[in-house]
N, C-alpha and C positions, 0 to 999 in steps of 0.2 A: 440340682439345679440351683434356681435362685427366685426371690421376689424380682417381678419385672422391673420395677423401678430402680434396681441395683444393677441390673444386666450390663456388661460392656457390649455385647452382640446379642442382637436379635434374629433368629432365623424365622423367616417367614415362609410358609408352605402353603400352596392353594391345592386345594383336593377337589377331585370331580371324578367321583365312580372309581378308585384305583384298585379295588378288591384288596389285596395284603399287602401290596407295596408301599402304604402310607405306614402301617405298622414297623414293617422293615426298615423303612427311612428313618422311623423314630428310634429304634432299636441300634441303628447303626449309629446316630446321633450322638445317644448316649454312650456308647462304647467308644467312640473317637472324639468326645470333648475335648479333652486333655483338661487343664485346669482354667479355661475360659468360663467367665461367669455369663451365662447365657440365659435368654428368654424365648420360648419357642412358640410361635403363634400359628396355629392353623387355620386357615379362612376355607371353609367348605362351601362349595357353590351347589347345594340343595341335591346332593350326593342321594341316590335312591338304593345304594347297595349295602349302605351301614359300614363304610370302611372309614369312616370320620369317626362314628363313636366308638368301634371297635378298637381302633389306634390309641386313642385317647384315653378309653377306659383301661386299658393296658400300660399306658404310659401318662399318667396323672399330671404330671410335671408340666406337659404341653398343654397351653389355653386354647382352647376351641371357640371361632367364632362361625356362626351357622347364617348363611344367607338362605332368603326363601326363594330364589330362583338362581340360575346360573349366569352371573354377570360377567364371566370369561375372568381372564388371566391379569391384565394390567390395573382394570378396576380393583380386582381383589387384590393384588399386590399392595397397591396403594393402602387399601383399608386396611391391611395387616401392619404396613409400617405405620400407620395413624394410631394403631393401638399400642405401640412400644415407643420408648423414649430412648433406646440404647443408643450411642454413639456411632455403633457399626449395624449395617443391616446385610444379612446374606439372604438372598433369594434363592430358593432351593427347589428343585422339583419333587413331588412325592414319589416318583419312580427311579431315584437315586439313592445309591448306598456310597459310605463312604468307605475307600479302599486302603488308602495310604496316607498317614498323617493324620494330623488332630485339627479342629477347629481353632485351637490355640495356634497350630502352624501358620495356618493361614491369615489369621489375624497379626501374626508376626511379620508376615509378609507386606501387610497392607501399612502397620507402622514402621517398616522401613520405606515405603514409598508413599510417602504422606500426598503426593500429587497423582496418586493412581485413582482416578475415580471409579473404575472396576478392576478387582483382581478375580482372575477366572483360574481355576486348576487344570490339572491335566483330566480329560475326560476318556473313559474307555467304555467300549462296547459291550456287553453282558458277556461276550466270550473272551473278553481281555485285550482285543484289538483296540489300539490308540486310534480316537476320534479325531477329526481334523478340527478341534477347536482351536481358536487364534487365527483370524484370517484377514485378510486386506478389504478395503472398499473398492469392489471392482471399478474397473472403468466400464463406461458404457458397451464397448466392444466385448470386454471380456464377459459382463453381466449377460449381453445377449448370446454369446456362446455357448456359456455354462448352463443359461435356462432351458436353451432347446437341445443341447447336446447330452447334457447329463442325464435325462430320464432315459437315454438307451445306453449309455454308457459315460462314466466318470473317468474314462482313460481319454483325456481330451485335454489339448493344451490350455484352454480357458479354464474349466476346472482345476487344473494344476497350478495354474496362476494364483487363481483366486484362494485356494487351501495351501499355499505358499510351499509347494512342492521342495524338497530337498531340506526340510527342517526337520528332524526327528523328535521335536518337542521335548527334547531331554534339558533344555537350557530355558532360562527365563527371558523375557522378551517382550518387549512393547509391542502391541497389537493394534489393529483399528478396530476389532471387536472380537469377542468370545460368545461360546454358547449361553444362552439364556436358562440352562439347566441348574447353574449354578453360581453366581455372582454376589461378589463381596463389594459392598459400598459402604464409603465413609456416610454418616449422615449428614454431613456438609454438603458435599457432592448431590445426594439426593434432593434434598430440600432445596438446594440453588437450583437444580433442573424442575422442580415443582413436581417432583415423582414423574411417573411414567406416563406418556400420552395415552389418554385412553380411547384415542381414536384408532390405536392399532391393539385391539381387544384381544388377541390371541398370537398374532406372528409378526414379527418385524420390531417387536417392541424392544429389544436389545440392542438392534442395529441403530433405531432412531436415538436411544439414551447415548450410546456410545458417541453417536456423531455430534449429539447437543454437547456432552462433555468436552469432546476435543475442540470444538468451535468456542469454547468457553475456557480452554488452556488447561485441562486436566487430559490425562492420558489413561490408556486400558494396559493392563499388564496381565501376561499369562505366567504363570507360575507352577512348576512341575512338583513343587513341595509337597502339594496334596494331590491326591489321584482319588476320583470317584468312578463309580460304576452307573452308567446311564442305559435304561432300559428302551427309553424314546416311544412316545405315542402311546403311552397307556390311556391317557385322558382323551385323546383325540383318536376316534376311531377312524379305519381308512375308508373314506367316504366322498362322493365328490364336492360336497358342501365343504369339507376342509381346504381341497384344493382351491377350490374357488374364493375362500375367506383368504387362504395365504396369498393369491395373485392380488387381490384387493389391496392388501396391506404392504405389499411390494410396491405397487402403484402408488399407494398414498406417500411410502418412503421416498420414491423417484420424485414426485410432484413436488413434495416438501423440502427435499433436499440438494436435489440433482438437476431440477427443471429450470434453473434462473434464466434469465433472460432469453435469448433466440432459441433457446431448449424449450421453451413453452410449446412450441411448434411440434415438438416430437410428442406432446401427451396424445392425443389420439392413438399414434402407432404403438406407444408404451401399452396403452389400455388394451388394445386389440392383442398385441402379441404377448401380453401376459396372461390375457384370457385364454388364448390358444393355448399357449405352456400348460396352463392347469389341466384343460381338457385332454392334451397329449399324456400329460404325468397319470390323470386318473386312467385312463385307458391303459395305460403301460403298467398300472399298480404300482406307481411311485408316488407315494403319498406325503406329505410335509411333516417332519416329526415336530415334537414339541416336549 
């Protein structure tokens, strides 16, 4: 690996009780580093399962930052970013593994697109199916339709529009936002945004970041040059509180970015609708992934 100050790329991983996933993630980074000079920072949110110490003991080139309590995702990502000075930042979930390509390949894509504030790879589910990373900012109508119908079936016109149906994700494309499980950002873009908004502690932080970048003249790029596997939900157990936290974050995003002017009148409805959606999703066993 390298000394922290010499790295071109810092990989920031936030860990919380991930069992063996973090160790597999670090092993995958080592295998798929390419020729990139990297600094790996693991920020642990007071895990009780020893996953952080086992993983870093097995891979001592990774640096460990230990928090005394669980500060959730956005604050810990910002904390990890502050611990390194690398000009590129890769925010990576601990339940991911590199599948195709290298960190060098993803950096190369970023170098080719200097106005890409975020570059995201192709994401696969553990069974190899392509996950619909790379989506639109939905209209209010599509957002409501997707929110209430997708807990029962994703085969509906609102979800299909939101997930850009018809695109096989074999081509590079500018999109509105990508999955937060793997996001490469130039340090300049990250710093200009002031980091992640910590008012989104666990959900919608990537959506908020992508929106602020777009408003500042950057864009978000999806690239199939690199592929990763993502387990989804390892650090966020299927529970009612995760559904409620997700609804609060989506409401905050709507209030912050989509409810200007006369749309402020819709905020009470949006709050009630999102709370209802969270309860329906919980009862249906459809929990927000992370």
